[in-house]
C-alpha positions as CSV (number, residue, x, y, z in Angstrom):
1,X,-0.1,0.0,0.0
2,X,1.5,3.4,-1.1
3,X,-0.6,6.7,-0.6
4,X,1.8,8.2,-3.2
5,X,1.1,5.9,-6.1
6,X,-0.6,7.1,-9.2
7,X,-3.9,6.0,-7.8
8,X,-3.4,7.0,-4.5
9,X,-2.5,10.2,-2.5
10,X,-1.0,13.2,-4.5
11,X,2.8,13.6,-4.7
12,X,2.8,16.7,-2.4
13,X,2.5,14.2,0.5
14,X,5.9,12.3,-0.4
15,X,7.7,13.4,2.7
16,X,5.1,13.5,5.3
17,X,1.6,12.4,5.5
18,X,-1.0,14.7,7.3
19,X,-2.1,13.1,10.6
20,X,-5.9,13.6,11.7
21,X,-7.7,12.7,14.7
22,X,-11.4,11.8,13.9
23,X,-13.1,14.2,16.4
24,X,-15.9,12.6,18.5
25,X,-17.2,14.6,21.6
26,X,-17.3,11.3,23.6
27,X,-13.6,10.4,22.9
28,X,-11.9,13.8,23.8
29,X,-10.3,12.2,26.9
30,X,-8.4,9.8,24.7
31,X,-7.4,12.4,22.1
32,X,-6.1,14.7,25.0
33,X,-3.8,12.2,26.0
34,X,-2.5,11.4,22.7
35,X,-2.1,15.0,21.3
36,X,1.2,15.5,23.1
37,X,2.7,12.5,21.4
38,X,1.7,13.4,18.0
39,X,1.9,17.4,18.1
40,X,1.5,17.8,14.3
41,X,-1.8,16.2,14.2
42,X,-5.2,18.2,13.7
43,X,-8.9,17.3,14.1
44,X,-11.5,16.6,11.5
45,X,-15.1,15.7,11.6
46,X,-14.9,13.5,8.5
47,X,-12.4,11.4,6.8
48,X,-9.6,13.1,5.0
49,X,-6.3,12.1,3.0
50,X,-3.5,11.0,5.1
51,X,-3.4,9.0,8.4
52,X,-6.8,8.9,10.0
53,X,-6.8,8.0,13.8
54,X,-10.2,6.8,15.3
55,X,-10.8,6.2,19.0
56,X,-14.2,4.7,19.9
57,X,-16.3,2.6,22.2
58,X,-18.3,-0.5,21.3
59,X,-21.5,1.5,21.0
60,X,-20.0,3.5,18.4
61,X,-18.7,1.0,16.2
62,X,-21.6,0.8,13.8
63,X,-21.4,4.4,12.7
64,X,-17.5,4.5,12.7
65,X,-17.4,1.1,10.5
66,X,-20.0,2.7,8.1
67,X,-18.3,5.7,7.8
68,X,-14.9,4.2,7.0
69,X,-16.7,2.0,4.3
70,X,-18.1,4.9,2.8
71,X,-14.8,7.0,2.8
72,X,-13.1,4.1,1.0
73,X,-16.0,3.9,-1.5
74,X,-15.7,7.7,-2.1
75,X,-12.0,7.2,-3.0
76,X,-10.5,9.1,0.1
77,X,-6.9,7.9,0.1
78,X,-6.1,7.2,3.9
79,X,-4.3,4.7,6.2
80,X,-7.1,4.2,8.9
81,X,-5.8,3.3,12.3
82,X,-8.1,2.4,15.2
83,X,-7.7,2.6,18.9
84,X,-9.6,2.8,22.2
85,X,-12.0,0.3,23.9
86,X,-13.5,-1.3,21.0
87,X,-10.4,-1.9,18.8
88,X,-8.4,-3.0,21.8
89,X,-10.9,-5.7,22.6
90,X,-12.1,-6.8,19.2
91,X,-9.1,-6.4,16.7
92,X,-10.3,-9.0,14.2
93,X,-13.7,-7.2,13.6
94,X,-12.0,-3.8,13.6
95,X,-9.5,-4.8,11.0
96,X,-12.4,-5.7,8.6
97,X,-12.5,-1.9,8.2
98,X,-9.4,-0.5,9.4
99,X,-5.6,-0.8,8.3
100,X,-4.1,-1.2,11.9
101,X,-5.3,-1.3,15.2
102,X,-3.5,0.0,18.3
103,X,-4.2,-2.5,21.3
104,X,-3.9,-0.9,24.8
105,X,-2.4,2.2,25.7
106,X,-1.3,4.5,22.7
107,X,1.2,7.1,24.1
108,X,4.0,4.8,22.9
109,X,2.6,2.5,20.4
110,X,0.8,5.3,18.3
111,X,4.0,7.4,17.5
112,X,6.1,4.3,16.6
113,X,3.3,3.0,14.3
114,X,2.9,6.6,12.8
115,X,6.6,6.9,12.3
116,X,6.7,3.7,10.7
117,X,4.2,4.6,8.3
118,X,5.8,8.0,7.4
119,X,9.1,6.3,6.8
120,X,7.6,3.6,4.5
121,X,5.9,6.5,2.7
122,X,9.0,8.5,2.2
123,X,10.7,5.4,0.9
124,X,8.0,4.6,-1.5
125,X,7.5,1.0,0.1
126,X,4.2,-0.6,1.2
127,X,2.9,1.4,4.2
128,X,2.7,-1.9,6.0
129,X,6.1,-3.0,5.6
130,X,7.9,-3.7,8.9
131,X,4.7,-3.0,11.0
132,X,5.2,-6.5,12.6
133,X,8.2,-5.0,14.4
134,X,6.0,-2.6,16.6
135,X,4.7,-4.1,19.9
136,X,1.1,-3.5,20.8
137,X,-0.7,-3.5,17.3
138,X,-2.8,-5.8,15.0
139,X,-3.0,-5.5,11.3
140,X,-3.8,-7.6,8.2
141,X,-0.8,-8.3,5.9
142,X,-1.2,-8.0,2.2
143,X,-2.2,-11.6,2.1
144,X,-5.1,-11.0,4.5
145,X,-3.6,-12.7,7.4
146,X,-4.2,-11.3,10.9
147,X,-0.9,-10.2,12.5
148,X,-0.9,-9.5,16.2
149,X,2.3,-8.1,17.6
150,X,3.5,-8.8,21.3
151,X,2.0,-6.7,24.0
152,X,3.7,-3.5,24.9
153,X,4.4,-2.9,28.6
154,X,2.3,-0.2,30.2
155,X,3.6,3.2,30.3
156,X,4.7,5.2,33.3
157,X,2.1,7.9,33.8
158,X,4.9,10.5,35.0
159,X,6.5,10.0,31.6
160,X,3.5,10.8,29.6
161,X,2.0,14.4,29.5
162,X,-1.6,14.6,30.9
163,X,-2.6,16.9,28.0
164,X,-1.3,19.5,25.6
165,X,-1.7,22.9,27.0
166,X,-3.8,23.9,23.9
167,X,-6.0,21.1,24.1
168,X,-7.2,20.6,27.8
169,X,-10.2,18.3,27.2
170,X,-10.1,16.0,30.2
171,X,-9.7,16.1,34.1
172,X,-6.5,15.1,35.5
173,X,-5.6,11.4,35.3
174,X,-4.0,10.3,38.5
175,X,-4.2,6.5,38.1
176,X,-4.5,3.6,35.5
177,X,-5.4,0.0,35.9
178,X,-7.4,-2.2,38.4
179,X,-6.6,-5.2,40.2
180,X,-10.1,-6.7,40.1
181,X,-11.6,-9.0,37.4
182,X,-15.0,-7.9,37.1
183,X,-16.5,-9.9,34.3
184,X,-18.1,-7.0,32.6
185,X,-15.1,-4.5,32.5
186,X,-12.7,-3.8,30.0
187,X,-10.3,-1.5,32.2
188,X,-7.8,-4.4,33.3
189,X,-7.6,-5.7,29.6
190,X,-6.9,-2.1,28.2
191,X,-4.8,-0.7,31.3
192,X,-3.7,-3.8,33.3
193,X,-4.4,-5.5,36.5
194,X,-1.8,-3.3,38.4
195,X,-2.7,0.1,39.4
196,X,-0.3,2.9,38.4
197,X,-0.3,6.3,39.7
198,X,1.0,9.8,38.6
199,X,3.1,11.2,41.4
200,X,1.9,14.1,43.4
201,X,4.9,16.1,42.1
202,X,3.5,15.7,38.5
203,X,-0.1,16.0,39.5
204,X,0.7,19.5,41.0
205,X,2.5,20.5,37.8
206,X,-0.7,20.4,35.8
207,X,-3.1,22.1,38.4
208,X,-2.5,25.6,37.0
209,X,-4.5,25.0,33.9
210,X,-7.7,24.2,35.9
211,X,-10.1,26.2,37.8
212,X,-11.7,23.2,39.3
213,X,-9.6,20.0,39.9
214,X,-11.4,16.8,38.7
215,X,-9.7,13.5,38.5
216,X,-9.6,10.3,36.2
217,X,-9.1,7.1,38.3
218,X,-10.7,3.7,38.4
219,X,-11.0,4.2,42.0
220,X,-9.9,7.4,43.5
221,X,-9.6,6.3,47.0
222,X,-7.0,3.6,45.9
223,X,-4.7,6.4,45.0
224,X,-1.0,5.3,45.9
225,X,-1.9,1.8,46.5
226,X,-2.4,-1.4,44.9
227,X,-6.2,-1.1,44.5
228,X,-6.7,-3.9,47.1
229,X,-5.7,-2.2,50.2
230,X,-6.1,1.5,50.8
231,X,-3.3,4.0,51.6
232,X,-5.0,6.8,53.0
233,X,-1.5,8.5,53.8
234,X,-1.1,8.7,50.1
235,X,-4.4,10.2,49.6
236,X,-4.0,12.7,52.1
237,X,-0.5,13.7,50.6
238,X,-2.2,14.3,47.4
239,X,-5.3,16.3,48.6
240,X,-3.1,18.2,51.1
241,X,-0.5,19.3,48.4
242,X,-3.4,20.3,45.9
243,X,-5.3,22.2,48.7
244,X,-2.4,24.7,49.2
245,X,-3.0,25.9,45.8
246,X,-5.0,29.3,45.9
247,X,-8.4,29.6,44.2
248,X,-8.8,26.0,43.4
249,X,-11.8,23.8,44.2
250,X,-11.0,19.9,44.5
251,X,-13.6,17.4,43.5
252,X,-12.3,13.9,44.4
253,X,-14.1,10.7,44.1
254,X,-16.7,12.1,41.8
255,X,-17.5,11.6,38.1
256,X,-15.6,10.7,35.9
257,X,-14.0,8.9,38.7
258,X,-15.6,6.6,41.3
259,X,-14.8,4.8,44.6
260,X,-15.3,1.2,45.5
261,X,-17.6,0.8,48.5
262,X,-15.0,-0.9,50.6
263,X,-12.8,2.0,50.4
264,X,-15.3,4.4,51.8
265,X,-14.1,4.9,55.5
266,X,-14.5,7.6,58.2
267,X,-11.0,8.6,57.4
268,X,-11.5,8.8,53.5
269,X,-14.6,10.9,54.3
270,X,-13.1,13.1,56.7
271,X,-10.4,13.9,54.0
272,X,-13.1,14.7,51.4
273,X,-14.7,17.0,53.9
274,X,-11.4,18.6,55.0
275,X,-9.9,19.2,51.7
276,X,-12.7,19.0,49.0
277,X,-15.6,21.0,47.5
278,X,-17.7,18.1,46.5
279,X,-20.9,17.1,48.6
280,X,-21.2,13.8,46.8
281,X,-19.2,10.4,46.1
282,X,-19.6,8.3,43.1
283,X,-19.7,4.6,44.3
284,X,-19.6,1.7,42.1
285,X,-22.1,-1.0,43.5
286,X,-23.4,-2.9,40.4
287,X,-25.7,-5.2,42.2
288,X,-27.6,-5.5,45.6
289,X,-27.2,-9.4,45.4
290,X,-24.2,-10.9,47.1
291,X,-24.5,-13.9,44.8
292,X,-24.4,-11.7,41.7
293,X,-21.5,-9.8,43.2
294,X,-19.5,-12.9,43.8
295,X,-20.4,-14.3,40.3
296,X,-19.2,-11.3,38.5
297,X,-15.9,-10.9,40.6
298,X,-16.6,-7.6,42.4
299,X,-14.6,-8.3,45.6
300,X,-17.0,-6.4,47.6
301,X,-20.4,-7.4,49.4
302,X,-23.7,-5.6,49.5
303,X,-23.1,-4.9,53.3
304,X,-20.2,-2.8,52.0
305,X,-22.5,-0.7,49.8
306,X,-24.9,-0.1,52.7
307,X,-22.0,0.7,55.1
308,X,-20.4,3.2,52.7
309,X,-23.7,4.8,51.8
310,X,-24.5,5.3,55.6
311,X,-21.2,6.8,56.1
312,X,-21.9,9.2,53.5
313,X,-25.3,10.3,54.7
314,X,-24.1,10.7,58.3
315,X,-21.5,13.1,56.8
316,X,-23.9,15.1,54.6
317,X,-22.4,13.5,51.4
318,X,-24.6,12.4,48.9
319,X,-24.0,8.9,47.6
320,X,-24.3,8.5,43.8
321,X,-24.2,4.8,43.2
322,X,-23.9,2.8,40.1
323,X,-25.8,-0.4,39.2
324,X,-25.9,-2.6,36.3
325,X,-28.9,-4.8,35.5
326,X,-28.9,-7.9,33.2
327,X,-26.2,-9.9,34.4
328,X,-26.6,-13.4,32.9
329,X,-26.8,-15.0,36.3
330,X,-29.4,-12.6,37.7
331,X,-32.5,-14.4,39.0
332,X,-35.7,-12.3,39.8
333,X,-34.6,-12.6,43.5
334,X,-31.2,-11.1,42.7
335,X,-33.0,-8.2,41.0
336,X,-35.4,-7.8,43.8
337,X,-32.5,-7.3,46.2
338,X,-31.0,-4.8,43.8
339,X,-34.4,-3.0,43.7
340,X,-34.4,-3.0,47.4
341,X,-30.9,-1.4,47.8
342,X,-31.8,1.2,45.1
343,X,-35.1,1.9,47.0
344,X,-33.3,2.3,50.1
345,X,-30.7,4.8,48.6
346,X,-33.4,6.9,47.0
347,X,-35.5,7.0,50.3
348,X,-32.5,8.1,52.3
349,X,-31.5,10.9,49.9
350,X,-29.2,9.0,47.6
351,X,-28.9,9.1,43.8
352,X,-28.8,6.1,41.4
353,X,-27.4,5.8,38.0
354,X,-28.6,2.7,36.2
355,X,-27.0,0.7,33.5
356,X,-28.2,-2.3,31.4
357,X,-25.4,-4.8,30.7
358,X,-23.5,-4.4,27.4
359,X,-21.3,-7.3,26.7
360,X,-18.0,-5.9,25.7
361,X,-15.1,-7.4,23.8
362,X,-12.2,-8.9,25.6
363,X,-14.4,-9.3,28.9
364,X,-15.7,-12.7,30.3
365,X,-19.2,-11.5,29.2
366,X,-18.4,-10.8,25.7
367,X,-20.7,-13.5,24.2
368,X,-23.3,-13.7,26.9
369,X,-27.1,-12.7,26.4
370,X,-28.0,-10.3,29.1
371,X,-30.7,-11.4,31.4
372,X,-34.2,-9.8,31.0
373,X,-35.4,-7.5,34.0
374,X,-38.6,-8.7,35.5
375,X,-41.5,-6.3,34.4
376,X,-42.5,-5.7,37.9
377,X,-39.0,-4.6,38.8
378,X,-38.7,-2.4,35.6
379,X,-42.1,-0.7,36.6
380,X,-40.9,0.1,40.1
381,X,-37.5,1.4,38.9
382,X,-39.4,3.6,36.5
383,X,-41.3,5.1,39.3
384,X,-38.1,5.8,41.1
385,X,-36.9,7.6,38.0
386,X,-40.0,9.8,37.8
387,X,-38.9,11.1,41.4
388,X,-35.7,12.4,39.9
389,X,-33.3,10.1,42.2
390,X,-32.6,7.3,39.4
391,X,-31.3,7.9,35.9
392,X,-30.1,5.7,33.2
393,X,-31.2,2.7,31.6
394,X,-32.1,-0.6,33.4
395,X,-33.8,-2.6,30.6
396,X,-32.9,-3.7,27.1
397,X,-34.4,-1.0,24.9
398,X,-33.8,-2.7,21.6
399,X,-36.7,-2.3,19.5
400,X,-38.4,0.1,21.9
401,X,-38.9,3.9,21.6
402,X,-36.8,5.7,24.0
């Protein structure tokens, strides 16, 4: 493949191909992390000639695949590279439409891949030549064979800029990875089972770009630790360092981060009240049934959720709790226990975010059929939603009018 051939890209791109991020509002967090490693790239809202970079989720794949097919049919000469959650979990499907896929983190892999493509283009050789030497990617060779290269080691967060000063589109990322193995979740597959943290020193360097400080972490209360055992002294070091900054409001343990219920303790709550501006916490519960929590590998109990919520209520903090319905092992009895927990939270003044299970690639539930939610449960959840304390989707809406 040579984009400088007579039938491909025009010769003015012989030295360097233009690099474009396909802009999607929902994917700006990913793009913000990658702009610093590809400083010459721009943003487009439709495919263009050159190297086209896409990052997308599973629920976006249909539109993305159709767009790439249409672009090729329209003769747009581009090398299409996919990354993000869906391509990382489903490279074979992705490569039915894309030329290459980045698997996992992109800060080191993507520049290496783009550099090799540029080199091939300048030399007038096939753009896929030598891609097999780049760890962390998948592609199809010219014979149509799937090639998956060895996994690349996870990056050190301190070595990766959090964003480009000209494109600050996301909160401060303080941690990556998760040691737990929840069957519905892609996080360990993409970022690894070991938690990694950006140092306090590095985090403080970035604070000047924000008015309000918000954070990205799979479990904010696990900052500085292994994700299984809390290290409150590390959390205190972070929050106390940030609290010294003038005219900054700290929002910790809130969206887009969350906290695990067993990490919610009096000490953690006290730190939130002492250093932070938020009067709520985002807590991942997922189910009110111990049987379901055990089956999905959550690593905490229903009682942990009740205890965490009670600690919040007693300290005038609103728990905003996430639940997932439709787990394949879920029975009507399990759903009733989840409803009872949700109802209790709402009656006490908490808030609930509901989600219907989406089987995601590379997870244990990739090929399962989500369970139906009993009509009576759906009806009761609907009534709670009308009261304004429950938001989201708790049933399969395929074929229904939303």
